[in-house]
Each structure stands twice: as structure tokens, then as C-alpha cells.
N, C-alpha and C positions, 0 to 999 in steps of 0.2 A: 543505629536506628534511622537516622536522619538521611543517610545515603542510601539506605535501602527504600526509604519512602521517596528519595529524589528520582531513584532509578525506576521504580514502579511507576511515578507520576509521568516522566519523560516516555517511557515504554507505552503507556495507554492514550497519552496525549497525541503523540506521534502517530500511533496507530489508527487512532480515530480519524486524524487527518488523511491518512493514507486510504482507509478503507471508506470514508464518508464522502471525501471530497476527491481524491484523485481517481478512486476506483467507480464507486457507485454513481457519482455524479461526472466527473470530467471524462471517464472512459465510456460510461454506459448511458448517462443521462437519464437515470431512473426517477428523476424528480427534476425540478426546474426552481430558480431562486432569481430575484432581481440583482441587478449590478452591485448594489451596496453590499448584500450579503454573499455573493460569489466572490468580491475582492477580498471581504472580510475572511473567508475560509480560504481563499488562495493565500493570504498572509499568514492565517493560522497553521496550514499546513508547513510553509516555509519556517515559522519560528519554532514549531515543534519537532521538525527534523532537523533544523538547526546545520550542522556541519555536514549532514547527508543529504541536503536538500534534493529533491526529485523534481526536475521540470514537469509540469503538467502535461504540456504537449507530448513530450517523448513518452512519458508514462501511458498516456493514453493510446499512443500508436502501438507501443510495444504490447499493451495488453490487448488492444483489437487483434493484433497479429497473431498472439497467443490462442485466442478464441478460433480464430480462422484456421490456424495450423496446428491445432493442439496436438502435442506429442509427436509430431513429424521433425523432420530435419529443418524446417522453415520457422518452426517454434523458437522464439528468442530464450526462452527458459524452460525447457522440459528437462528432467532429471534423467532421461531414458538414453541418453548419448554421452553421459559423463559417469565416472567412476566415483567421484564424491562430489560435495556440494560446493567447494570452493572452486573449482574448475568450471561449473556451471555458472558461478556468481563472476567469474573473470570473462565469459563468453558473454553473457548479458551485459555486462559493462560496456565491452566493445560495441555491442548493437547499439545499446543506450547512447553512446558518444557519438557514434555515426549518425543517428536519427537526431540528436541534439543539435550537432553541427552542421546537418543538412548536407552529409556527404554520400549519402545514398538518395536514390529515388524511390518514395514511399507511393504506394496505391492510393488513389484519391479516395476510395472508400475509407480509409484509416486516418487521412491527413485533413480532417475538418470537424467541426462541431465539439471544439473542446475550449475552456477557458484560457485565455492567454494575455498576460500583461508584460510585455518586454520590458518595461521599466522597472518592475519588481524583480523580473528575473536577472536583469543585468546586476542588481544589487544581490540578490539571494545567492547567485551562482558565482560569485566573485570568491576568489581564493582568500581575499582579505577577510570577508564575511565569515568564510568557512573557518578559518584559522581563529576569528574572533570568537565565534560560537565554541569552539574547542578550548580556547583559552579560559573561558567562563566555566566549562565543566571542570577543568584541572582546578581552577582557583576555588570552585565550591568543594571540591575533594580535599584541596589543601587545608580548607578552614575546618570542615567536618568530619572528615575521615578519621576515625580514631584506631584503625589497625591496616597494616601495611597492605595486606591482601585486598583492601577495598579498592585500592588504585588498579587492581587488574579489571575491575568493573568499566574503566574509563572507555575501552574500545568499542563497547556496546554502545555508550553515547554518541561517540565519534562516527559510527557506521549504522545507526539504528535504523534508517529507512531500508537500506539493502539487506540488513538481517532479516526484517519483516519480510521482505519479498522472498528471499531464499527459503525461510522457514515454509512459506506457503507454496511456493512452487516445488519444492524439493519434497516436503511430508505430503502434500496435497495430491500429488501424482503418484506416490509411491506406496503410502501405508494407509490402511483404515479398509472401509466397507464401501460398498456402491448401491445406492438406491434406483439409479437409473443407468440404462445404456445409451451413452453419450457419444460413442465412436472415437473416444480417447480413452487414455488410462488414469482420469480423474477419479479422486476418491475423498471419501468425508472421513478425516482423521479423526476427530472426537464428536461425541454426541452433544456435549456441552461445550462450545467453543468460547471458554471465557479467556484462554490464552492469546487467541489472535481475533476476538471480537466478531467471529463468523466466518473469516476468511479461510478456514480449514474446513468448510463445506463445500470443497471445490467440486465434487460430482454434482451436487445439486446445482451449484452455480453455472457450471457448463450445460447442464440440462436446461437449464431457464435462465439465459443470461441478462434478461431485462427483471427479472424479478428481485425487488429490494429486500425480501426477507430470504435470506440464505439457508436458512432451516426449512425443511420439507415434511419432517415426520412430526408426530406428536411428542416425541421424547428428545427432539433436537430444540436447540436453543442458540439464536443469533443474538448477542447483546446489542448489537449495532442497531437492529430493527425497532426496538421499542424507542430509542433516541429519534430515528427517523420520523416516527408516528407522533412523537411529541413536537418536534421542529414542525411537522406539517400542520398539527394542531394549532400551533403558535403563529402560523402563516409565515413563519421564516422561510420555509420550503413549500412546495406544491406536489404533491404525489398525483400523477396522473390516474393511477388505479392501485389502491391498496390491496395487497394480495396477503391472506394470511399465510 
């Protein structure tokens, strides 16, 4: 039970860091926050992703490219040119590493206005740090796992950030329904997206990329949006415009 609770906690804390900070703030600037809270959530996203840390600059650039070139050959992670999800993940990883290490020229419209703390990145992106997080996960399982099969869950912890991205980019552009004609193949996979905290409303999001609530119909629910409203009410963030 402790192992499953740990996995669920890691899943949703990491996912919140990705959807709230990297995606809705870093890539889209759906709200603002002061430098204290920006650095707090920067570190929060790093710690919760742990061994699979995603650099906010590289994430923002790839995501902006994804919107600009959705489901075309220039899209960094469309599922429509790959037979299975693992090949898509490796393709995305190559583009991510090229952007991260500045081996490619990025269009100026993508390469600006995102949070960036090089000192944190040097620590977070270090292999010593990544291996250290991995060792913590293994040690936790060594202490609390009471069945051998539980150790098969460890790869989820090791790669939790890319796993989240792969689920969203694969399922969100292949399976589900469409509310809007958005010029691509984006779909809404779930009506109540508890699994991915709203990220599987891809069709809604591609239709209105700056809207902080990824749900669009009365029967849809984006679990991250009420948290955003609460943080806005607490003045931790500031929504320029709250949309239902």
C-alpha cells in the first residue's frame, strides 16, 4: 500500500509541476507570478520530476513548436508519423536534446519569455543529481516494497516526466472526440481528465491555447483549473483573465 501511495503521489506532484508550471506558465504565460514564486515552482517542478527533469526553456520551445506545427513533419511530437509511442519518444528526445544544448537554430518567436535559472539547471540536469534521485526511489522501494512485482514500477519513477508527455502527445492526438475544428488532429481523450490533470483535453487546448481552463463543455472537468483559481485568489499567481 505504501508503494502504491508513493507512486500516486509522485505521479500527481510531477504532473502538476509539468501542467501548471512548465506548460501553462512557462510555455503559454497564462498567468504571472513574482520571482519568488517563479523560483519556488521551478524548483518544485525539478524535485517532483527528479531523475527525469525537463528543462523549462527546452520544454517551452518544443511545446510552442508543437502548437505552431501541430501534426505536421515539423511537430516535435506528433504520433502520426510513428508506428508506436516509443519511437515517437526517441524522436522527441533527440529534438529536446538539440534544443537544450543549442545545437539548432530556434525561431525567435519560440525562444523567449520563459523562466530560466541556469544555476538550478546545472544542478538539476547533472547526471549525479539524476542518479541520486534514482537511488532514492530504489532505496524507498527496498524499504517498503513487500512483493517483487512492485520493483517493476520503478521505471515509472525514473522516467515520469517523459511518460506524462508521451501519454498526452500520443493519446491526445489519436484517441477521443473533438469539440472544435483546430486544423490538426488533436482530440479530447477523457471527459473527466483525472488521469492527466486536464492535459488530455488536447482539442480544447489547441483551439484556445491561452485559456487556463482546458475543459470547454459543461460535462468536462480540468482538475488543474480550480487549483489555478485558488492560487490566483491567494495572490500567488495573477490571472490576466479568468475564463470559465
